[in-house]
N, CA, C and O atoms as CSV, one atom per row, in Angstrom:
chain,resi,resn,atom,element,x,y,z
A,1,MET,N,N,-16.693,-95.819,45.946
A,1,MET,CA,C,-16.213,-96.962,46.697
A,1,MET,C,C,-14.870,-96.673,47.371
A,1,MET,O,O,-14.231,-97.585,47.896
A,2,ILE,N,N,-14.454,-95.441,47.359
A,2,ILE,CA,C,-13.173,-95.074,47.956
A,2,ILE,C,C,-13.386,-94.571,49.384
A,2,ILE,O,O,-14.425,-93.989,49.695
A,3,CYS,N,N,-12.405,-94.798,50.238
A,3,CYS,CA,C,-12.435,-94.356,51.647
A,3,CYS,C,C,-13.575,-95.011,52.419
A,3,CYS,O,O,-14.270,-94.361,53.199
A,4,LYS,N,N,-13.750,-96.285,52.192
A,4,LYS,CA,C,-14.739,-97.052,52.941
A,4,LYS,C,C,-14.013,-98.169,53.683
A,4,LYS,O,O,-12.918,-98.582,53.302
A,5,PHE,N,N,-14.646,-98.648,54.750
A,5,PHE,CA,C,-14.107,-99.787,55.476
A,5,PHE,C,C,-14.425,-101.047,54.681
A,5,PHE,O,O,-15.522,-101.198,54.144
A,6,VAL,N,N,-13.451,-101.944,54.616
A,6,VAL,CA,C,-13.631,-103.200,53.890
A,6,VAL,C,C,-13.745,-104.317,54.918
A,6,VAL,O,O,-12.905,-104.456,55.806
A,7,LEU,N,N,-14.799,-105.107,54.777
A,7,LEU,CA,C,-15.033,-106.240,55.665
A,7,LEU,C,C,-14.917,-107.522,54.855
A,7,LEU,O,O,-15.516,-107.647,53.787
A,8,LYS,N,N,-14.151,-108.464,55.361
A,8,LYS,CA,C,-14.007,-109.767,54.701
A,8,LYS,C,C,-14.689,-110.799,55.580
A,8,LYS,O,O,-14.316,-110.993,56.737
A,9,ASN,N,N,-15.690,-111.457,55.017
A,9,ASN,CA,C,-16.477,-112.443,55.767
A,9,ASN,C,C,-17.010,-111.843,57.073
A,9,ASN,O,O,-17.058,-112.512,58.106
A,10,GLY,N,N,-17.411,-110.565,57.004
A,10,GLY,CA,C,-18.022,-109.889,58.146
A,10,GLY,C,C,-17.046,-109.289,59.144
A,10,GLY,O,O,-17.473,-108.623,60.087
A,11,GLU,N,N,-15.748,-109.505,58.963
A,11,GLU,CA,C,-14.738,-109.008,59.897
A,11,GLU,C,C,-13.976,-107.830,59.286
A,11,GLU,O,O,-13.759,-107.808,58.075
A,12,PRO,N,N,-13.563,-106.840,60.107
A,12,PRO,CA,C,-12.770,-105.721,59.588
A,12,PRO,C,C,-11.522,-106.240,58.878
A,12,PRO,O,O,-10.837,-107.132,59.379
A,13,PHE,N,N,-11.234,-105.672,57.705
A,13,PHE,CA,C,-10.114,-106.150,56.892
A,13,PHE,C,C,-9.164,-105.029,56.501
A,13,PHE,O,O,-7.949,-105.187,56.619
A,14,GLY,N,N,-9.696,-103.888,56.032
A,14,GLY,CA,C,-8.852,-102.785,55.594
A,14,GLY,C,C,-9.690,-101.597,55.168
A,14,GLY,O,O,-10.856,-101.478,55.544
A,15,GLU,N,N,-9.078,-100.709,54.370
A,15,GLU,CA,C,-9.769,-99.514,53.889
A,15,GLU,C,C,-9.536,-99.366,52.391
A,15,GLU,O,O,-8.407,-99.481,51.913
A,16,SER,N,N,-10.614,-99.111,51.656
A,16,SER,CA,C,-10.497,-98.949,50.206
A,16,SER,C,C,-9.881,-97.594,49.888
A,16,SER,O,O,-10.237,-96.580,50.489
A,17,ILE,N,N,-8.934,-97.590,48.918
A,17,ILE,CA,C,-8.274,-96.330,48.603
A,17,ILE,C,C,-8.254,-95.987,47.120
A,17,ILE,O,O,-7.982,-94.841,46.763
A,18,ASP,N,N,-8.537,-96.961,46.238
A,18,ASP,CA,C,-8.486,-96.668,44.803
A,18,ASP,C,C,-9.173,-97.783,44.029
A,18,ASP,O,O,-9.405,-98.878,44.542
A,19,ILE,N,N,-9.491,-97.471,42.780
A,19,ILE,CA,C,-9.959,-98.456,41.810
A,19,ILE,C,C,-8.854,-98.545,40.768
A,19,ILE,O,O,-8.368,-97.520,40.290
A,20,TYR,N,N,-8.455,-99.760,40.413
A,20,TYR,CA,C,-7.348,-99.982,39.484
A,20,TYR,C,C,-7.807,-101.045,38.488
A,20,TYR,O,O,-7.678,-102.243,38.741
A,21,GLY,N,N,-8.340,-100.599,37.364
A,21,GLY,CA,C,-8.884,-101.546,36.391
A,21,GLY,C,C,-10.033,-102.319,37.001
A,21,GLY,O,O,-11.019,-101.728,37.440
A,22,ASP,N,N,-9.914,-103.626,37.032
A,22,ASP,CA,C,-10.954,-104.489,37.605
A,22,ASP,C,C,-10.689,-104.829,39.064
A,22,ASP,O,O,-11.195,-105.826,39.578
A,23,TYR,N,N,-9.892,-103.993,39.728
A,23,TYR,CA,C,-9.512,-104.261,41.115
A,23,TYR,C,C,-9.862,-103.101,42.041
A,23,TYR,O,O,-9.859,-101.936,41.642
A,24,LEU,N,N,-10.158,-103.448,43.269
A,24,LEU,CA,C,-10.330,-102.492,44.350
A,24,LEU,C,C,-9.036,-102.527,45.149
A,24,LEU,O,O,-8.641,-103.588,45.631
A,25,ILE,N,N,-8.372,-101.395,45.297
A,25,ILE,CA,C,-7.139,-101.338,46.077
A,25,ILE,C,C,-7.523,-101.098,47.536
A,25,ILE,O,O,-8.233,-100.149,47.869
A,26,VAL,N,N,-7.031,-101.984,48.384
A,26,VAL,CA,C,-7.354,-101.939,49.807
A,26,VAL,C,C,-6.057,-101.872,50.602
A,26,VAL,O,O,-5.142,-102.668,50.389
A,27,LYS,N,N,-5.990,-100.907,51.526
A,27,LYS,CA,C,-4.832,-100.802,52.424
A,27,LYS,C,C,-5.129,-101.680,53.629
A,27,LYS,O,O,-6.107,-101.475,54.348
A,28,VAL,N,N,-4.260,-102.661,53.831
A,28,VAL,CA,C,-4.380,-103.587,54.951
A,28,VAL,C,C,-3.085,-103.473,55.743
A,28,VAL,O,O,-2.042,-103.971,55.320
A,29,GLU,N,N,-3.159,-102.822,56.882
A,29,GLU,CA,C,-1.985,-102.491,57.683
A,29,GLU,C,C,-0.999,-101.725,56.811
A,29,GLU,O,O,-1.311,-100.616,56.377
A,30,SER,N,N,0.184,-102.280,56.539
A,30,SER,CA,C,1.167,-101.538,55.735
A,30,SER,C,C,1.194,-102.002,54.276
A,30,SER,O,O,2.034,-101.551,53.498
A,31,GLU,N,N,0.282,-102.899,53.905
A,31,GLU,CA,C,0.260,-103.449,52.546
A,31,GLU,C,C,-0.898,-102.888,51.736
A,31,GLU,O,O,-1.885,-102.394,52.282
A,32,PHE,N,N,-0.753,-102.979,50.422
A,32,PHE,CA,C,-1.826,-102.631,49.503
A,32,PHE,C,C,-2.186,-103.879,48.721
A,32,PHE,O,O,-1.329,-104.477,48.071
A,33,LEU,N,N,-3.436,-104.272,48.779
A,33,LEU,CA,C,-3.908,-105.453,48.065
A,33,LEU,C,C,-4.864,-105.026,46.964
A,33,LEU,O,O,-5.677,-104.121,47.151
A,34,ALA,N,N,-4.760,-105.684,45.815
A,34,ALA,CA,C,-5.663,-105.428,44.695
A,34,ALA,C,C,-6.665,-106.582,44.660
A,34,ALA,O,O,-6.339,-107.691,44.240
A,35,ILE,N,N,-7.877,-106.303,45.104
A,35,ILE,CA,C,-8.907,-107.329,45.213
A,35,ILE,C,C,-9.821,-107.247,44.002
A,35,ILE,O,O,-10.332,-106.171,43.690
A,36,PRO,N,N,-10.037,-108.364,43.311
A,36,PRO,CA,C,-10.912,-108.336,42.135
A,36,PRO,C,C,-12.306,-107.803,42.492
A,36,PRO,O,O,-12.883,-108.167,43.516
A,37,LYS,N,N,-12.826,-106.939,41.627
A,37,LYS,CA,C,-14.155,-106.373,41.876
A,37,LYS,C,C,-15.215,-107.458,41.984
A,37,LYS,O,O,-16.216,-107.281,42.679
A,38,LYS,N,N,-15.003,-108.588,41.298
A,38,LYS,CA,C,-15.993,-109.673,41.351
A,38,LYS,C,C,-16.117,-110.261,42.758
A,38,LYS,O,O,-17.067,-110.991,43.039
A,39,CYS,N,N,-15.164,-109.949,43.648
A,39,CYS,CA,C,-15.216,-110.435,45.031
A,39,CYS,C,C,-15.993,-109.488,45.946
A,39,CYS,O,O,-16.140,-109.754,47.139
A,40,ILE,N,N,-16.484,-108.389,45.387
A,40,ILE,CA,C,-17.299,-107.462,46.180
A,40,ILE,C,C,-18.717,-108.007,46.231
A,40,ILE,O,O,-19.375,-108.148,45.201
A,41,GLU,N,N,-19.182,-108.311,47.432
A,41,GLU,CA,C,-20.536,-108.822,47.614
A,41,GLU,C,C,-21.561,-107.708,47.675
A,41,GLU,O,O,-22.649,-107.799,47.106
A,42,LYS,N,N,-21.176,-106.634,48.394
A,42,LYS,CA,C,-22.150,-105.581,48.670
A,42,LYS,C,C,-21.429,-104.319,49.110
A,42,LYS,O,O,-20.384,-104.382,49.758
A,43,VAL,N,N,-21.994,-103.168,48.752
A,43,VAL,CA,C,-21.502,-101.878,49.235
A,43,VAL,C,C,-22.662,-101.258,49.988
A,43,VAL,O,O,-23.742,-101.063,49.429
A,44,GLU,N,N,-22.440,-100.947,51.256
A,44,GLU,CA,C,-23.503,-100.345,52.061
A,44,GLU,C,C,-22.920,-99.292,52.987
A,44,GLU,O,O,-21.969,-99.541,53.728
A,45,ASN,N,N,-23.521,-98.106,52.923
A,45,ASN,CA,C,-23.076,-96.979,53.740
A,45,ASN,C,C,-21.559,-96.814,53.692
A,45,ASN,O,O,-21.013,-96.467,52.645
A,46,GLU,N,N,-20.882,-97.052,54.793
A,46,GLU,CA,C,-19.438,-96.856,54.879
A,46,GLU,C,C,-18.646,-98.157,54.745
A,46,GLU,O,O,-17.444,-98.179,55.012
A,47,ASN,N,N,-19.305,-99.228,54.339
A,47,ASN,CA,C,-18.650,-100.533,54.288
A,47,ASN,C,C,-18.725,-101.176,52.910
A,47,ASN,O,O,-19.696,-101.009,52.172
A,48,ILE,N,N,-17.669,-101.915,52.588
A,48,ILE,CA,C,-17.647,-102.770,51.409
A,48,ILE,C,C,-17.437,-104.186,51.920
A,48,ILE,O,O,-16.464,-104.460,52.622
A,49,LEU,N,N,-18.339,-105.077,51.572
A,49,LEU,CA,C,-18.234,-106.464,51.993
A,49,LEU,C,C,-17.633,-107.278,50.861
A,49,LEU,O,O,-18.122,-107.237,49.732
A,50,ILE,N,N,-16.554,-108.028,51.166
A,50,ILE,CA,C,-15.887,-108.847,50.150
A,50,ILE,C,C,-15.869,-110.305,50.582
A,50,ILE,O,O,-16.021,-110.631,51.759
A,51,THR,N,N,-15.676,-111.182,49.583
A,51,THR,CA,C,-15.538,-112.614,49.832
A,51,THR,C,C,-14.064,-112.985,49.724
A,51,THR,O,O,-13.206,-112.129,49.511
A,52,ASP,N,N,-13.790,-114.271,49.873
A,52,ASP,CA,C,-12.413,-114.760,49.768
A,52,ASP,C,C,-11.848,-114.493,48.376
A,52,ASP,O,O,-12.588,-114.421,47.395
A,53,PHE,N,N,-10.542,-114.349,48.306
A,53,PHE,CA,C,-9.834,-114.079,47.053
A,53,PHE,C,C,-8.427,-114.628,47.190
A,53,PHE,O,O,-8.009,-115.004,48.285
A,54,ASN,N,N,-7.698,-114.676,46.094
A,54,ASN,CA,C,-6.329,-115.163,46.079
A,54,ASN,C,C,-5.418,-114.068,46.639
A,54,ASN,O,O,-5.102,-113.099,45.948
A,55,GLU,N,N,-5.002,-114.230,47.889
A,55,GLU,CA,C,-4.214,-113.185,48.553
A,55,GLU,C,C,-2.836,-112.994,47.933
A,55,GLU,O,O,-2.330,-111.872,47.907
A,56,GLU,N,N,-2.218,-114.058,47.434
A,56,GLU,CA,C,-0.903,-113.924,46.799
A,56,GLU,C,C,-1.003,-113.066,45.539
A,56,GLU,O,O,-0.183,-112.174,45.324
A,57,LYS,N,N,-2.005,-113.335,44.710
A,57,LYS,CA,C,-2.208,-112.548,43.490
A,57,LYS,C,C,-2.574,-111.107,43.855
A,57,LYS,O,O,-2.111,-110.166,43.210
A,58,ALA,N,N,-3.405,-110.933,44.890
A,58,ALA,CA,C,-3.795,-109.589,45.333
A,58,ALA,C,C,-2.585,-108.791,45.792
A,58,ALA,O,O,-2.495,-107.589,45.544
A,59,ARG,N,N,-1.658,-109.461,46.460
A,59,ARG,CA,C,-0.437,-108.808,46.929
A,59,ARG,C,C,0.436,-108.396,45.739
A,59,ARG,O,O,0.973,-107.288,45.715
A,60,GLU,N,N,0.578,-109.295,44.746
A,60,GLU,CA,C,1.363,-108.991,43.536
A,60,GLU,C,C,0.781,-107.799,42.785
A,60,GLU,O,O,1.509,-106.886,42.397
A,61,MET,N,N,-0.535,-107.813,42.584
A,61,MET,CA,C,-1.189,-106.710,41.874
A,61,MET,C,C,-1.112,-105.426,42.690
A,61,MET,O,O,-1.000,-104.340,42.121
A,62,GLY,N,N,-1.170,-105.536,44.011
A,62,GLY,CA,C,-1.031,-104.378,44.882
A,62,GLY,C,C,0.338,-103.737,44.727
A,62,GLY,O,O,0.454,-102.512,44.714
A,63,LYS,N,N,1.382,-104.566,44.608
A,63,LYS,CA,C,2.736,-104.047,44.392
A,63,LYS,C,C,2.829,-103.352,43.037
A,63,LYS,O,O,3.473,-102.311,42.904
A,64,LYS,N,N,2.182,-103.938,42.040
A,64,LYS,CA,C,2.174,-103.327,40.704
A,64,LYS,C,C,1.493,-101.959,40.760
A,64,LYS,O,O,1.966,-101.006,40.140
A,65,TRP,N,N,0.387,-101.857,41.498
A,65,TRP,CA,C,-0.319,-100.583,41.660
A,65,TRP,C,C,0.605,-99.550,42.315
A,65,TRP,O,O,0.678,-98.407,41.863
A,66,VAL,N,N,1.305,-99.951,43.373
A,66,VAL,CA,C,2.217,-99.028,44.070
A,66,VAL,C,C,3.286,-98.524,43.112
A,66,VAL,O,O,3.566,-97.326,43.063
A,67,GLU,N,N,3.889,-99.444,42.345
A,67,GLU,CA,C,4.946,-99.048,41.405
A,67,GLU,C,C,4.418,-98.088,40.345
A,67,GLU,O,O,5.103,-97.138,39.964
A,68,GLU,N,N,3.208,-98.337,39.873
A,68,GLU,CA,C,2.642,-97.515,38.808
A,68,GLU,C,C,2.097,-96.181,39.310
A,68,GLU,O,O,2.248,-95.160,38.639
A,69,LYS,N,N,1.476,-96.179,40.462
A,69,LYS,CA,C,0.771,-94.986,40.947
A,69,LYS,C,C,1.569,-94.139,41.925
A,69,LYS,O,O,1.272,-92.956,42.093
A,70,SER,N,N,2.567,-94.709,42.567
A,70,SER,CA,C,3.339,-93.947,43.549
A,70,SER,C,C,4.570,-93.366,42.889
A,70,SER,O,O,5.269,-94.052,42.144
A,71,LYS,N,N,4.829,-92.121,43.160
A,71,LYS,CA,C,6.050,-91.491,42.668
A,71,LYS,C,C,6.449,-90.411,43.644
A,71,LYS,O,O,5.594,-89.800,44.286
A,72,PRO,N,N,7.746,-90.168,43.762
A,72,PRO,CA,C,8.190,-89.107,44.661
A,72,PRO,C,C,7.676,-87.750,44.183
A,72,PRO,O,O,7.527,-87.517,42.984
A,73,VAL,N,N,7.412,-86.875,45.123
A,73,VAL,CA,C,6.957,-85.526,44.807
A,73,VAL,C,C,8.149,-84.591,44.968
A,73,VAL,O,O,8.825,-84.611,45.996
A,74,SER,N,N,8.403,-83.780,43.960
A,74,SER,CA,C,9.535,-82.864,44.013
A,74,SER,C,C,9.197,-81.642,44.877
A,74,SER,O,O,8.030,-81.373,45.159
A,75,ILE,N,N,10.230,-80.914,45.288
A,75,ILE,CA,C,10.051,-79.679,46.062
A,75,ILE,C,C,9.208,-78.685,45.259
A,75,ILE,O,O,8.330,-78.025,45.814
A,76,ASP,N,N,9.476,-78.579,43.952
A,76,ASP,CA,C,8.702,-77.658,43.111
A,76,ASP,C,C,7.219,-78.033,43.079
A,76,ASP,O,O,6.350,-77.162,43.113
A,77,GLU,N,N,6.935,-79.355,43.014
A,77,GLU,CA,C,5.542,-79.791,43.034
A,77,GLU,C,C,4.883,-79.446,44.365
A,77,GLU,O,O,3.738,-78.994,44.397
A,78,LEU,N,N,5.608,-79.659,45.467
A,78,LEU,CA,C,5.070,-79.305,46.780
A,78,LEU,C,C,4.765,-77.814,46.850
A,78,LEU,O,O,3.715,-77.416,47.353
A,79,ARG,N,N,5.669,-77.000,46.351
A,79,ARG,CA,C,5.446,-75.545,46.358
A,79,ARG,C,C,4.231,-75.179,45.515
A,79,ARG,O,O,3.471,-74.279,45.874
A,80,SER,N,N,4.044,-75.877,44.389
A,80,SER,CA,C,2.892,-75.569,43.538
A,80,SER,C,C,1.572,-75.879,44.259
A,80,SER,O,O,0.527,-75.326,43.916
A,81,TYR,N,N,1.631,-76.765,45.258
A,81,TYR,CA,C,0.442,-77.077,46.050
A,81,TYR,C,C,0.336,-76.184,47.293
A,81,TYR,O,O,-0.583,-76.342,48.098
A,82,GLY,N,N,1.279,-75.248,47.446
A,82,GLY,CA,C,1.200,-74.309,48.560
A,82,GLY,C,C,2.041,-74.692,49.771
A,82,GLY,O,O,1.962,-74.031,50.807
A,83,PHE,N,N,2.848,-75.750,49.660
A,83,PHE,CA,C,3.711,-76.143,50.765
A,83,PHE,C,C,5.063,-75.455,50.624
A,83,PHE,O,O,5.574,-75.293,49.516
A,84,GLU,N,N,5.632,-75.055,51.745
A,84,GLU,CA,C,6.952,-74.427,51.733
A,84,GLU,C,C,7.866,-75.239,52.616
A,84,GLU,O,O,7.400,-75.982,53.480
A,85,ASP,N,N,9.182,-75.106,52.408
A,85,ASP,CA,C,10.105,-75.802,53.293
A,85,ASP,C,C,10.123,-75.084,54.643
A,85,ASP,O,O,9.525,-74.018,54.788
A,86,GLU,N,N,10.803,-75.661,55.623
A,86,GLU,CA,C,10.793,-75.141,56.992
A,86,GLU,C,C,11.386,-73.755,57.108
A,86,GLU,O,O,11.065,-73.036,58.054
A,87,SER,N,N,12.230,-73.357,56.192
A,87,SER,CA,C,12.836,-72.025,56.276
A,87,SER,C,C,11.888,-70.932,55.786
A,87,SER,O,O,12.175,-69.741,55.912
A,88,GLY,N,N,10.711,-71.371,55.203
A,88,GLY,CA,C,9.726,-70.403,54.754
A,88,GLY,C,C,9.940,-69.908,53.344
A,88,GLY,O,O,9.230,-69.008,52.894
A,89,SER,N,N,10.907,-70.477,52.629
A,89,SER,CA,C,11.163,-70.026,51.268
A,89,SER,C,C,10.341,-70.793,50.256
A,89,SER,O,O,10.440,-70.534,49.056
């Protein structure tokens, strides 16, 4: 269910990026919303169809997801993934 287009009431809404407990994390413009899985009506091909949900609660849970899952990456971590700084070192 990751990397699919999310449609709310048949209209484009966002893109799914993660599962967080009982929530689907959806990127909507610059925000991350945590939408309860029970609001998923159907998953088909590249789309996830959702129904209405409490947007304020989704926004709060989305912020909690960002705080828990997002962390700065150190230079050493970047190097371990094969990235080098601009000087080539």
